[in-house]
C-alpha positions as CSV (number, residue, x, y, z in Angstrom):
1,X,-0.1,-0.1,0.2
2,X,1.3,3.5,-1.0
3,X,2.0,5.6,2.1
4,X,0.1,9.0,1.7
5,X,1.2,12.6,2.9
6,X,-1.3,12.3,5.4
7,X,-0.2,8.9,6.6
8,X,3.2,10.3,7.0
9,X,2.5,13.2,8.9
10,X,0.2,11.3,11.1
11,X,3.0,8.8,11.8
12,X,5.2,11.7,12.7
13,X,2.8,13.0,15.1
14,X,1.3,10.2,17.0
15,X,3.2,9.7,20.3
16,X,5.1,13.0,19.8
17,X,5.6,15.5,22.6
18,X,3.6,19.0,22.5
19,X,7.0,20.4,21.3
20,X,7.7,18.0,18.9
21,X,4.1,18.1,17.3
22,X,4.4,21.7,16.8
23,X,7.8,21.4,15.3
24,X,6.7,18.6,12.9
25,X,3.5,20.4,11.9
26,X,5.9,23.5,11.1
27,X,8.5,21.7,9.4
28,X,5.8,20.5,7.1
29,X,4.3,23.6,6.5
30,X,7.9,25.0,5.5
31,X,8.4,21.9,3.0
32,X,5.0,21.6,1.5
33,X,4.1,25.4,1.9
34,X,6.8,26.9,-0.8
35,X,4.3,26.4,-4.0
36,X,2.1,29.4,-4.9
37,X,-1.4,29.6,-3.5
38,X,-2.4,31.8,-6.1
39,X,-0.8,34.6,-8.4
40,X,1.0,36.3,-5.7
41,X,1.4,34.3,-2.5
42,X,2.8,30.9,-1.6
43,X,0.6,28.7,0.6
44,X,3.0,29.1,3.7
45,X,2.8,32.9,3.4
46,X,-1.1,32.7,2.9
47,X,-1.5,31.0,6.2
48,X,0.9,33.3,7.9
49,X,-1.0,36.4,6.8
50,X,-4.1,34.6,7.9
51,X,-2.7,34.0,11.4
52,X,-1.3,37.4,11.7
53,X,-5.0,38.9,10.8
54,X,-6.4,37.0,13.4
55,X,-3.8,37.8,15.9
56,X,-4.4,41.6,15.0
57,X,-8.0,41.4,15.7
58,X,-7.4,40.0,19.0
59,X,-8.4,36.5,18.4
60,X,-7.4,34.0,21.0
61,X,-5.2,31.0,20.7
62,X,-7.6,28.6,18.9
63,X,-9.0,31.1,16.4
64,X,-5.3,32.4,15.5
65,X,-4.4,28.4,15.1
66,X,-7.4,27.7,12.8
67,X,-6.3,30.8,10.7
68,X,-2.9,29.5,10.4
69,X,-3.8,25.9,9.6
70,X,-7.0,26.5,7.7
71,X,-5.7,25.5,4.2
72,X,-3.4,22.5,5.3
73,X,-5.8,20.4,3.5
74,X,-4.4,21.7,0.2
75,X,-1.0,20.5,1.2
76,X,-2.0,17.0,2.7
77,X,-3.8,16.6,-0.9
78,X,-0.7,18.1,-2.8
79,X,-2.9,20.6,-4.2
80,X,-0.8,23.7,-5.8
81,X,-0.6,25.6,-8.7
82,X,2.5,23.7,-10.4
83,X,-0.1,20.9,-11.4
84,X,-2.3,21.7,-14.3
85,X,-5.6,20.4,-12.6
86,X,-5.3,23.0,-9.7
87,X,-8.8,24.2,-8.7
88,X,-10.5,22.2,-11.6
89,X,-12.0,19.6,-9.2
90,X,-13.1,20.3,-5.7
91,X,-11.0,17.9,-3.6
92,X,-12.7,18.9,-0.5
93,X,-9.5,20.5,1.1
94,X,-11.3,22.0,3.9
95,X,-12.6,18.6,5.0
96,X,-9.2,16.9,4.7
97,X,-7.7,19.4,6.8
98,X,-10.1,19.4,9.6
99,X,-10.4,15.7,9.6
100,X,-6.4,15.2,9.9
101,X,-6.1,17.7,12.6
102,X,-9.2,16.7,14.6
103,X,-7.1,14.0,16.2
104,X,-4.6,16.6,17.6
105,X,-6.9,19.9,17.8
106,X,-10.4,20.6,19.8
107,X,-13.5,21.3,17.7
108,X,-13.0,25.0,18.3
109,X,-9.8,24.8,15.9
110,X,-11.2,22.3,13.2
111,X,-14.6,23.3,12.8
112,X,-14.0,26.7,11.4
113,X,-11.5,25.1,9.1
114,X,-14.1,22.9,8.0
115,X,-16.5,25.7,7.5
116,X,-14.1,28.2,5.8
117,X,-15.3,26.9,2.3
118,X,-19.0,26.9,2.8
119,X,-18.3,30.4,4.6
120,X,-17.0,32.0,1.2
121,X,-20.3,30.5,-0.4
122,X,-22.4,32.2,2.1
123,X,-20.8,35.7,2.0
124,X,-21.2,35.6,-1.8
125,X,-25.0,34.5,-1.2
126,X,-25.5,37.3,1.5
127,X,-23.6,40.1,-0.2
128,X,-23.7,40.3,-4.0
129,X,-20.2,42.5,-4.0
130,X,-18.3,39.9,-2.2
131,X,-17.6,37.6,-5.3
132,X,-16.0,40.7,-6.9
133,X,-13.7,41.1,-4.2
134,X,-12.1,37.2,-4.3
135,X,-8.8,36.8,-5.9
136,X,-8.9,34.9,-9.2
137,X,-8.0,31.5,-7.6
138,X,-11.0,32.0,-5.3
139,X,-13.5,33.0,-8.1
140,X,-12.6,29.6,-10.0
141,X,-12.7,27.5,-7.0
142,X,-15.9,29.0,-5.8
143,X,-17.6,27.7,-9.1
144,X,-16.5,24.0,-8.5
145,X,-17.2,24.5,-4.7
146,X,-20.8,24.8,-5.6
147,X,-21.5,28.7,-6.1
148,X,-24.0,30.4,-4.0
149,X,-25.9,28.7,-1.2
150,X,-29.3,27.5,-1.7
151,X,-31.9,28.8,1.0
152,X,-32.0,25.7,2.8
153,X,-28.0,25.5,2.8
154,X,-28.0,29.2,4.1
155,X,-30.7,28.5,6.8
156,X,-28.4,25.3,7.9
157,X,-25.2,27.4,7.8
158,X,-26.7,30.0,9.9
159,X,-27.3,27.8,12.8
160,X,-23.7,27.0,13.6
161,X,-22.7,28.3,17.1
162,X,-19.3,29.7,16.0
163,X,-21.0,31.5,12.9
164,X,-19.3,34.8,13.6
165,X,-15.7,33.6,13.6
166,X,-16.3,31.4,10.8
167,X,-17.3,34.0,8.6
168,X,-14.6,36.3,10.1
169,X,-11.9,33.6,9.4
170,X,-13.1,33.5,5.6
171,X,-12.4,37.0,5.7
172,X,-9.0,36.7,7.0
173,X,-8.8,34.0,4.4
174,X,-9.5,36.5,1.5
175,X,-7.6,39.1,2.7
176,X,-4.3,37.0,3.4
177,X,-3.1,37.5,-0.1
178,X,-0.8,40.3,-0.4
179,X,2.7,40.0,-2.3
180,X,5.8,40.3,0.1
181,X,3.9,41.3,3.1
182,X,6.2,41.5,6.1
183,X,4.5,39.2,8.8
184,X,5.7,37.5,11.9
185,X,7.5,34.3,11.1
186,X,6.1,30.7,11.8
187,X,8.0,30.2,15.1
188,X,6.1,33.0,16.6
189,X,3.0,30.8,16.8
190,X,4.6,28.1,18.6
191,X,3.4,28.4,22.1
192,X,0.0,29.4,20.5
193,X,-0.5,26.4,18.9
194,X,0.9,24.3,21.6
195,X,-1.5,25.7,23.8
196,X,-4.4,24.2,21.9
197,X,-3.0,20.7,21.6
198,X,-5.6,18.3,22.9
199,X,-4.2,16.0,25.8
200,X,-6.0,12.9,24.5
201,X,-4.6,12.9,21.3
202,X,-2.9,9.6,19.9
């Protein structure tokens, strides 16, 4: 059986100390996140910009961690701009990232990650102008991710307990695409991420 990227990373994290989990997750981001997310920003830079926006907004550790890792699924699925089929098919990176992380982090971290794609669809549904603010990459993925929500989908989405932050995370996501922006380094989030780890993780 072929070992997947997810399997390899999970093997590195299981049984590791808090410090080792953080270090290995960060090493994974450094190694896999160097390809471009869209026209102007790498995947690791995109995560760092989103986390910085969350921190500047006064968010707590769990929200900042969710912002940092919200697109981890792209890396786990090996989705990046160097591939000809990037964003042509929806591989549900939000589900892949959340499902992987839920063994190591609580729902307060993983649920916003799971919902950040529906949140884009939601914002485009309630605000006709929001779509025009999206990057070209997000516009392309919006179509394959289902477009605007139906009335039933919108009603269901609005029932989420953490709706306010889920929507805010989406806004951070869409703003975190600035070329050559100077933001704090990955290491500055080590304590924040460590404090969010589940004590009952494998």
